N, C-alpha and C positions, 0 to 999 in steps of 0.2 A: 504494500500500500504506500509506504514511504517512497519507494523507488518510483512508483507511478506519479505520485504528487511532485516529486523532484523533476521528473521527465516533463510533465505538463508545464511546470513553472519555467524550466529552461526553454521549452518550445515557445511558450508565450513571450518570454523575454527576447528570444531571437526574432520572433515575428514583429514585436514592437520596435526593436532596434532597426530591422530592415525597413519597416514602414516609415520610421522617423528619418532614416537616411534618404529614402526615396523622396519624401516630401521636401527635405532640405535641398536636394538636387533640383527638383522641379521649381522650387522657389528661386534658387540661384539662376536657373535658365530664364525664368520670367523676368527677373530683375535685369538680366543681361540684355533682354530684348526691349525693355521699356526704359524711359528716362524720367528723371525727376526735374521739375521746372526749376530753372536757375534764373535769378533776376540780375540784371546788369547793375553793378555798383557804380557809384559816382567816381569821377576822375580823382586821381591822387596828386596830379600836378607835375608829373614827369612824362615827357613826350613819348619815350620808348615804352614805358609800362602802360600808359593810357592808350597808345596806339595798338599795342598787343591786345589789351582788354577789348577795345572796340572791334578789332578784327575778329577776335574769338567770338564775341557775342553777335556780330553781324553774320558770321558763318553759322552759328547755332540758330539764329532766327531764320536764315535761308533754308536750313534743313527742316525746321519745323513748318515753315510755309509750304515747302514741297510736300511734306506729309499730308497737310490739309488739302493741297491741290490734288494729290493722288486719291484722297478720300472722295473728292468730287468726281474725279475721272472713273473711279470704281463704280460709283452710282450710275454714271452715264454708260459705262460699258455693260453693266448689268441690265440697264434699260434696253440697250441695243440687242443684247442676247435674247431678250424675251420677245422681241419683234420677229414675226415670220420672215425668214430670209428673203422671200419674194417681195416683201413690203418695206424692207430696210432701204433707207436712202444711202446711196453710195457716198455722197459727200459727207454724211454724218460718220460713216465708217472710216473714210479717209481722214476726217478731222480728228477722230480719237487716235488713230494710228500716228498721225503727225504729232499730236500732243504728247503721246508716249515717247516718240523718237526724241523730241525736244527735251522732255523730262529726263530721259536717259543720258543725254549729253550733259545736261546741267548737273545731274547727280554725279557723274564721273568727274566733272570739274570741281564740284564741292568735295568729293572724296580726296582729290589731290590737294586742294587748298587746306582741308582739315589735317591731312598728313603733314603738310609743310608747316602749318601752325603748331601742331603737336611737337614737331622736331625743334622748332624755334623756342618752344616753351621750356626746354631743358635749361636754358640760361636765365630764365626769368626769376626764379627764386633768389639767385645771387644778386641780380639787379635790384630786386625789392629790398633785400637786406642792406644794400649799399646806398639807398636813397638818402638824400639830404633835404631837409633836416631830419634827424633821427626820429623825431616824433611821428613821422609818417610811415615808419617801417611796418608797424602792425597793419595799418590800412592797406599799404602796398602789398603786403604778404597775403592778406585776405582777398584783395582784388585778383592777385595772381592765381590763388587757389580756385576762386570762383571762375576765372577764365579757363583754367585747365578743365574744371568740371564741365563747363559749357562745351568745350571742345570734345571731351569724351562723350557727352550727350549727342553732339553733332555727328560724331563718328557712328554711334549706334543708330541715330536717325537715318543717316546717309546709307549705311549698310542695309538697313531695313527697307529704305526707299528703293534701292537698286534691286533687291529681291522682289519687291512688289512690282516694279516696272517689268522685270523679266517675266513674271507670272502673268501680268496683264497683257504683255505683248503676245504671249502664247494664246491667250483667250481672244485677243483682237485678230490674230491671224486666222482663227477659225471662223470669223464672221464672213 
């Protein structure tokens, strides 16, 4: 009886540990695919740090706008898919294909710009620590951290946008 109880307890503990590990992996994967909103901080008064911050947040904003544009394109594509092929207007199909082609080019441009900005971000913490007057170091460091977070979010957005565009192009080709 004791052996059975111990066996059941071990089996239950193993199942619970497996379920917890699986749930944590799913949570990590969802977090990887979604982004947290980041707000643009005010300028710190240093041209290089403020320029980097503005470029990072402009890039982040562009990737978020593209996500919204792709949401609208998805709705339009779904609408076209529901229409009888004989009744679809060729110019509407051509318009969505053209829109997706332009979005694809823009997403690749954003991907490169994001990568370049992330590369240049490596020297920003040192620049933030060396800002003068020293009373601005904390704000400069916070701005730099927020900028890098915005760039990481832009990278996630852009990668997701590219995947969506590829999937939507396949659907549009079938029209």
